[in-house]
C-alpha positions in Angstrom: 95.1 93.2 101.1 96.2 89.3 102.1 99.8 88.8 104.1 100.7 85.3 105.0 96.9 84.8 105.8 96.1 87.9 107.9 93.7 91.0 106.2 96.3 93.4 106.3 94.5 96.8 104.0 91.3 97.7 102.9 91.0 99.9 100.7 87.7 102.2 100.0 86.6 104.6 97.1 84.0 106.7 97.1 82.7 109.9 96.1 83.6 113.4 97.9 83.0 117.4 98.1 86.8 117.4 98.8 89.7 117.8 96.2 91.8 114.2 96.6 95.2 113.9 97.8 97.8 114.1 94.8 95.5 116.5 92.8 96.9 119.2 91.0 95.3 122.9 90.6 95.7 126.1 89.1 94.5 128.2 92.4 94.4 131.1 93.2 95.3 132.6 96.4 93.1 133.7 99.1 94.4 135.0 102.3 98.0 135.2 102.8 97.9 135.4 107.3 101.9 136.2 108.0 101.4 135.7 111.4 100.4 131.7 110.5 103.2 131.5 107.9 101.0 130.4 105.8 98.0 131.3 103.3 94.4 129.4 102.1 94.1 128.9 98.7 91.3 128.6 96.5 90.8 125.1 94.3 87.4 125.9 92.8 86.5 122.5 94.8 85.4 122.0 98.3 87.4 123.8 101.6 90.6 126.0 100.4 94.1 124.5 100.4 95.7 125.3 103.5 99.4 126.0 102.1 102.3 126.9 104.8 105.5 128.4 103.6 107.1 125.5 104.7 105.3 124.4 101.5 106.9 126.8 99.0 108.9 125.3 96.2 112.4 126.5 95.1 111.1 127.0 91.8 107.8 129.5 92.8 110.3 131.4 95.3 113.1 131.7 92.2 110.3 132.8 90.1 109.5 135.7 92.6 113.3 136.4 92.6 114.1 135.0 95.7 116.8 132.6 96.6 115.8 129.4 98.6 118.5 128.6 101.9 117.4 127.1 105.3 114.9 129.0 106.7 111.5 129.3 105.3 110.8 132.4 103.4 107.8 134.5 104.9 105.0 133.9 102.9 104.0 137.5 102.5 107.0 137.6 100.4 106.0 135.4 98.4 102.8 135.2 97.8 99.3 137.9 97.3 95.8 137.4 97.9 94.7 137.2 94.0 97.8 135.2 92.9 97.3 132.0 90.8 99.3 129.3 91.9 100.2 126.1 90.8 99.4 123.8 93.7 99.0 119.9 94.7 96.7 118.2 97.6 99.1 117.2 100.5 97.2 115.6 102.5 93.3 115.9 103.2 90.9 117.5 105.0 90.8 115.9 108.2 88.0 117.0 110.6 87.0 120.2 110.2 90.8 121.1 109.3 91.1 122.3 105.7 93.0 120.2 103.3 96.5 120.8 102.7 98.5 121.6 100.0 101.9 122.2 98.3 103.9 123.8 95.9 106.3 121.0 95.8 104.5 118.7 93.3 105.6 115.4 93.4 104.2 112.6 90.5 104.8 109.1 91.3 104.9 106.2 88.7 106.1 102.9 88.7 110.1 103.4 90.1 110.5 106.9 90.7 108.9 109.6 92.7 109.4 112.7 90.2 109.9 116.1 91.4 109.6 118.4 88.8 110.2 121.7 91.0 112.5 120.6 93.8 116.4 119.3 92.7 117.2 116.5 95.5 117.3 113.0 95.3 116.1 110.1 97.6 116.0 106.5 98.0 112.8 104.7 99.9 113.5 103.6 103.3 112.0 99.7 101.9 115.3 99.5 99.7 117.9 98.5 102.4 120.3 97.0 100.4 123.4 99.7 100.4 124.5 98.8 96.9 121.2 98.4 94.9 120.4 102.0 96.8 123.7 103.3 96.0 122.6 102.0 92.2 119.5 103.5 91.9 120.8 107.1 93.4 123.5 107.1 90.6 121.4 106.4 87.9 119.1 108.5 89.7 121.8 111.9 89.3 122.4 110.9 86.0 119.2 110.8 84.5 117.6 113.8 86.3 118.4 117.8 85.2 119.1 120.9 86.3 115.9 121.6 89.2 114.7 118.4 89.0 114.3 115.6 91.9 113.9 112.0 92.0 113.0 109.3 95.0 113.5 105.9 94.0 110.4 103.4 94.8 110.8 99.9 96.0 109.3 99.0 92.7 112.6 100.0 91.6 114.9 97.6 93.5 116.5 95.6 90.2 115.2 97.4 87.4 117.2 98.0 84.4 118.4 101.6 83.7 116.5 101.4 80.5 113.5 100.4 82.4 113.8 103.5 84.5 114.7 105.8 82.1 111.0 105.2 80.2 109.4 106.2 83.5 110.7 109.2 84.0 110.3 110.3 80.4 106.7 109.0 81.2 106.6 111.1 84.2 108.2 114.4 82.4 105.4 114.0 79.8 103.0 114.4 82.1 104.5 117.6 83.7 104.6 118.7 80.6 101.2 118.2 79.8 100.4 119.2 83.1 101.9 122.9 82.5 100.6 122.9 79.3 97.3 123.3 80.7 98.2 125.6 83.6 99.3 128.1 80.6 96.2 128.3 79.1 93.8 128.0 82.2 92.1 130.7 84.1 91.8 130.2 87.7 90.5 128.6 90.1 91.1 125.4 87.3 92.0 121.1 87.5 95.1 120.5 85.8 95.7 117.0 86.6 93.4 114.2 88.8 96.0 110.8 90.3 94.8 107.7 88.7 91.7 106.0 90.5 92.1 103.5 93.5 92.3 100.5 91.4 95.1 101.8 88.6 97.3 103.5 91.4 97.0 100.0 93.6 98.0 98.4 90.3 101.1 100.7 89.4 102.3 101.4 93.6 101.5 97.5 95.0 101.8 95.0 92.1 105.0 93.8 93.1 107.1 90.4 92.3 105.8 89.3 96.1 102.3 89.3 95.3 101.4 85.9 94.1 97.5 87.0 92.4 95.0 89.9 91.9 91.8 88.3 92.1 89.1 90.3 90.1 85.3 89.6 90.2 84.3 91.9 87.8 85.2 90.9 84.1 85.5 94.6 82.6 87.6 95.2 86.2 90.0 92.5 84.7 90.4 93.5 81.6 90.6 97.3 82.4 93.7 95.9 84.6 95.2 93.6 81.9 95.3 96.4 79.7 96.8 99.1 82.2 99.6 96.4 82.5 99.9 96.5 79.0 100.1 100.6 79.3 102.7 100.2 82.2 105.0 97.7 80.2 104.4 95.3 83.0 102.7 92.5 80.6 105.0 89.8 82.2 102.4 90.3 85.7 99.3 89.5 83.4 98.9 86.2 84.6 98.6 86.5 87.8 95.3 88.7 87.4 93.0 86.4 88.0 89.2 86.3 87.2 87.0 84.7 90.7 84.0 82.8 89.4 83.2 81.5 92.7 79.6 80.9 93.7 79.8 82.8 96.8 80.7 86.8 97.1 84.7 87.4 96.8 85.2 89.0 100.3 82.6 86.4 101.5 85.0 83.6 99.9 87.6 85.0 102.0 85.8 86.3 105.4 86.7 90.1 104.8 83.6 91.2 105.9 83.8 89.2 109.7 87.6 90.3 109.4 87.2 94.0 109.5 84.0 93.8 111.6 86.3 92.2 114.2 89.4 94.8 113.8 86.9 97.8 113.9 86.0 97.2 117.9 87.5 98.6 120.6 88.0 95.0 122.1 90.0 93.3 119.5 91.1 89.4 120.9 94.2 87.4 120.3 94.8 84.1 119.3 96.5 83.2 122.9 93.2 84.1 124.3 94.1 87.7 125.4 92.7 91.2 123.9 93.6 95.1 123.1 91.9 97.8 123.5 91.9 100.5 121.4 90.6 103.6 121.8 91.0 106.5 119.0 91.1 110.2 119.6 91.8 113.4 117.8 95.3 113.5 119.9 96.5 110.4 120.4 95.9 106.2 120.0 95.6 104.4 123.0 96.2 100.5 123.0 95.8 98.7 126.0 97.3 94.9 126.1 95.1 92.3 128.2 96.1 88.4 129.3 92.8 87.7 129.3 92.0 84.1 129.6 95.3 83.0 128.0 95.6 79.3 130.5 98.5 77.5 128.4 101.1 78.9 130.1 101.6 77.6 133.7 104.1 80.5 134.7 102.3 84.3 134.9 105.2 85.6 133.2 104.7 83.4 130.3 101.7 83.6 129.6 102.6 87.8 130.0 105.5 87.0 127.2 103.3 84.8 125.0 100.4 87.7 124.9 102.7 90.7 125.2 104.5 88.6 121.6 100.9 88.5 120.2 100.2 92.2 120.5 104.0 93.3 119.0 102.7 91.5 116.2 98.9 92.4 115.8 99.5 95.9 116.7 100.9 97.2 113.5 99.0 94.9 111.6 95.7 96.5 113.5 98.0 99.9 112.5 97.7 99.5 108.8 94.5 98.0 108.3 92.3 101.0 110.2 94.8 103.5 108.9 95.9 104.7 112.4 98.1 107.5 112.3 99.9 110.1 114.4 100.7 109.3 117.9 100.2 105.6 119.4 100.8 104.9 123.1 100.8 101.3 123.9 100.3 99.8 127.2 101.9 96.0 127.3 101.8 94.3 130.4 104.3 94.5 132.7 107.2 92.5 132.5 109.8 92.1 135.0 112.2 90.5 132.9 114.3 92.7 131.1 115.4 90.1 128.6 111.8 89.7 127.3 110.7 93.8 127.1 114.2 93.9 124.5 112.2 90.4 122.9 108.4 91.9 122.7 110.5 95.7 121.5 112.4 93.6 118.6 109.3 91.8 117.5 107.5 95.7 117.1 110.0 97.1 115.3 110.4 94.1 112.9 106.5 94.5 112.3 106.6 98.5 112.3 109.2 97.9 109.0 106.2 96.0 107.0 104.6 98.9 107.0 104.9 101.1 104.0 103.5 104.1 105.5 106.3 105.2 107.6 106.2 104.2 110.8 108.6 104.3 113.8 109.0 102.8 117.4 109.9 106.3 119.5 111.0 104.1 122.4 109.7 103.6 126.5 108.3 106.4 127.8 109.7 106.6 131.8 105.4 105.2 132.5 106.5 102.1 131.4 104.2 103.1 127.7 105.3 102.9 124.5 105.4 105.1 122.0 104.6 105.2 118.4 104.2 107.9 115.5 103.0 106.5 112.4 102.5 109.8 109.0 99.2 111.0 109.1 97.3 110.1 105.9 93.9 111.3 106.1 90.8 110.4 108.1 91.5 106.4 109.9 88.8 103.8 108.5 87.1 103.8 111.4 86.1 107.7 110.9 85.6 106.9 107.0 83.3 104.1 107.6 81.5 105.7 109.9 77.6 106.6 109.3 76.7 110.1 110.4 73.7 110.3 113.6 70.5 110.6 111.8 68.9 114.2 112.8 
């Protein structure tokens, strides 16, 4: 994905023995660990899913004769070894950790995230217009049935009630098919696999702000056009273009060079400064350096310029490298409070562009800036890292 000429995201799809995020299974409880408030569920693929008691749905609790409350119900009261349970992959395994599961199933559509087993309403935080957020909440309240939940997605902005209702109807049909498969299956069994990477990106990211989708394979281009028709988005077909250049598509847009540059430990900034990025298991540390910035005679101006460049670059690097968890940034020290506020405002504004929730926590007593970004699997550096030869 390229925004304003900058590479901001790269997605890879590879076969893996681990279950993919969003996949739904009829699993069998392997073990229940009351002391940990968790269970392990065998789904027949790779490692068992780790299920915490916070991830037990309202519907599952009621099916066991228990009433949901503010505090989680002890998992030992709900599940026993050998029990069948419908479970969805919530988060992929990281390192040696098992993937995480949830019984709070969610099915994403174009306009809604459908929550068939939990009755809550929500609106994407990227819907920042209060009137539009209120309109979507009211429509969700009118459309949902008892026990259902709905979260309005960014694509729902300005969408008619009729289109929103059609999307919900499609998601209900999907869930009905999943329930039917669960009734007919013996655990462990696969009930639902999410769309592939191309379909997911078209469904979730092909919004009004996207000027074009370039495809270098004619068969894939036709598949995308067919999928747009299925989604009732035929008006977007004209933005899908077949790339016929004489050089490969990624070479034409300098993707591989840019990717190599941003995956390095030392990342240059245009003004002569640079970032040093160190990813560890506990956190990611980013050090900002002025380097060879000689465009400003005054040192304070050079420092401010480097820090502002870094504040614009860091959120893009987090997105592109898929860095998550705790991020600590050591900006070059600034004496002026107004300069610091300018850098913080720039950083916060750029973080808002991230579709993965990323929050600026603040400045620590040591002058370090703390950011958190929701974890969604391994970072790109880990994904692309080749295993050491034996």
